[in-house]
C-alpha positions as CSV (number, residue, x, y, z in Angstrom):
1,X,98.2,81.1,103.0
2,X,96.8,84.7,102.1
3,X,98.3,85.6,98.0
4,X,96.0,88.3,97.8
5,X,98.0,91.6,98.3
6,X,96.7,94.2,101.0
7,X,96.7,97.1,98.3
8,X,96.3,97.3,94.4
9,X,97.3,100.2,92.5
10,X,97.7,100.7,88.3
11,X,101.5,101.8,88.8
12,X,103.3,103.1,91.7
13,X,103.2,106.8,90.5
14,X,99.5,106.6,92.3
15,X,100.8,105.8,95.6
16,X,100.9,108.3,97.6
17,X,102.3,109.7,101.0
18,X,98.7,110.1,102.5
19,X,98.2,106.7,101.7
20,X,100.8,105.8,103.3
21,X,100.2,107.0,106.1
22,X,96.9,106.0,106.5
23,X,98.7,102.8,106.8
24,X,101.1,103.4,108.9
25,X,103.8,102.6,106.4
26,X,107.3,104.3,106.9
27,X,109.2,102.5,104.3
28,X,109.0,101.0,100.3
29,X,110.5,97.8,99.5
30,X,110.5,98.4,95.7
31,X,111.1,96.1,93.5
32,X,112.8,96.6,89.4
33,X,111.6,94.4,86.9
34,X,108.5,95.9,85.5
35,X,107.5,98.2,88.6
36,X,110.1,100.7,88.0
37,X,111.8,99.8,85.2
38,X,110.5,98.3,81.6
39,X,112.3,95.8,80.0
40,X,114.2,97.7,78.4
41,X,115.6,99.3,81.8
42,X,113.8,102.4,80.8
43,X,112.4,104.5,84.0
44,X,109.9,106.7,83.3
45,X,110.7,110.9,84.5
46,X,107.2,110.4,86.7
47,X,108.6,107.3,88.2
48,X,112.1,109.5,89.1
49,X,110.0,112.0,90.6
50,X,107.3,110.0,92.4
51,X,110.7,108.5,93.8
52,X,112.6,112.2,94.6
53,X,108.9,113.1,96.4
54,X,108.5,110.4,98.5
55,X,111.6,110.8,99.8
56,X,111.6,114.7,100.2
57,X,108.2,113.9,102.7
58,X,110.2,111.5,105.0
59,X,109.4,108.3,103.4
60,X,112.4,105.6,103.2
61,X,112.8,103.9,99.9
62,X,114.7,100.2,99.0
63,X,115.4,98.7,96.4
64,X,114.7,94.5,96.5
65,X,115.3,93.0,93.8
66,X,116.0,89.4,92.4
67,X,118.2,90.2,89.4
68,X,121.9,89.6,90.4
69,X,123.0,92.2,87.4
70,X,124.5,95.2,89.3
71,X,125.4,97.3,86.5
72,X,121.5,97.0,85.9
73,X,120.6,97.8,89.3
74,X,123.1,100.8,89.8
75,X,121.9,102.3,86.4
76,X,118.5,102.5,88.4
77,X,119.8,103.5,91.7
78,X,121.6,106.4,90.0
79,X,118.3,107.8,89.5
80,X,116.5,107.7,92.3
81,X,119.5,107.6,95.0
82,X,118.1,104.9,97.4
83,X,120.1,101.8,98.9
84,X,119.6,98.4,97.4
85,X,119.7,94.8,97.7
86,X,120.7,92.2,94.8
87,X,119.7,88.8,94.3
88,X,117.4,88.6,97.1
89,X,115.5,85.9,96.2
90,X,112.4,86.8,96.9
91,X,109.8,85.2,98.1
92,X,112.5,83.6,100.9
93,X,112.4,85.8,104.1
94,X,116.5,86.9,103.8
95,X,116.2,89.4,101.1
96,X,113.1,91.2,103.2
97,X,114.5,90.2,106.6
98,X,118.3,92.0,105.6
99,X,116.3,94.9,104.2
100,X,114.1,95.8,107.4
101,X,117.5,95.7,109.2
102,X,118.9,98.6,107.2
103,X,115.7,100.6,106.9
104,X,115.5,100.0,110.9
105,X,111.8,100.0,110.3
106,X,109.4,97.1,112.1
107,X,107.8,94.9,109.4
108,X,104.7,96.5,109.7
109,X,105.7,99.8,109.3
110,X,107.1,98.2,105.8
111,X,105.4,97.9,102.6
112,X,107.2,95.6,99.7
113,X,106.0,97.0,96.1
114,X,106.1,94.8,93.3
115,X,104.3,93.2,89.9
116,X,104.3,89.7,91.0
117,X,102.3,88.2,93.8
118,X,104.6,84.9,93.6
119,X,107.6,86.9,94.5
120,X,107.0,90.1,96.1
121,X,104.0,89.3,97.5
122,X,103.9,86.0,98.9
123,X,107.6,87.5,100.0
124,X,106.0,91.0,102.0
125,X,103.2,88.4,103.4
126,X,105.7,85.8,104.7
127,X,107.5,88.3,106.6
128,X,104.6,90.4,108.0
129,X,104.4,93.3,105.6
130,X,102.1,95.4,104.0
131,X,102.0,94.3,100.1
132,X,101.2,95.9,97.2
133,X,100.7,94.7,93.8
134,X,100.8,96.8,90.5
135,X,100.3,96.1,87.2
136,X,103.5,95.5,85.1
137,X,104.8,98.2,83.1
138,X,104.9,96.2,80.1
139,X,102.9,92.9,78.6
140,X,106.2,91.4,77.7
141,X,107.8,89.3,80.3
142,X,110.6,87.3,81.1
143,X,109.8,83.7,80.1
144,X,110.8,82.8,84.2
145,X,108.0,85.3,84.7
146,X,105.4,85.0,81.7
147,X,103.9,81.8,82.8
148,X,102.4,82.6,86.0
149,X,100.4,86.0,84.4
150,X,96.9,84.2,83.6
151,X,96.8,82.9,87.5
152,X,98.0,86.6,88.7
153,X,95.4,88.2,86.3
154,X,92.9,86.1,87.7
155,X,93.6,87.3,91.1
156,X,93.6,91.0,90.1
157,X,90.7,90.6,88.3
158,X,88.9,89.4,91.6
159,X,90.7,92.1,93.6
160,X,89.5,94.9,91.1
161,X,86.2,93.6,91.6
162,X,86.1,93.7,95.2
163,X,87.7,97.4,95.3
164,X,84.1,98.1,93.2
165,X,82.0,97.1,95.7
166,X,83.7,99.0,98.8
167,X,83.1,101.9,96.8
């Protein structure tokens, strides 16, 4: 299985509508922890503005999170006003397929945006969705994520070299 994302950005705010249109992306599935919010559950104003601008330009947004903390997600959702799914069990297909059905889009027109290869990218690849990897907002990780970061960092290093060679 290919574990390389289709695209790599430093942060979600770098993803713009021109890039999405070029890649025929009509909807984004958004990870929460370390993608939209930091470890203290704080969402930057720039992320809120980004989400509202994309929605204003017709891009559908949907939060797809592995957390089962409903209060946490609802606090985040209040700020960006998008549908969400808890306990998605990424990288399993179930959560991705449920989100796809809710969005009413073909899998090739949906991108998953997240900071983890082993949940977000692999899950998106398994469902034939476009995958966008972003750097984690914080260096601090939960224990169940921290052990994977060295592997992901090696993959990101290869991606950066490939991007430099393309330009």
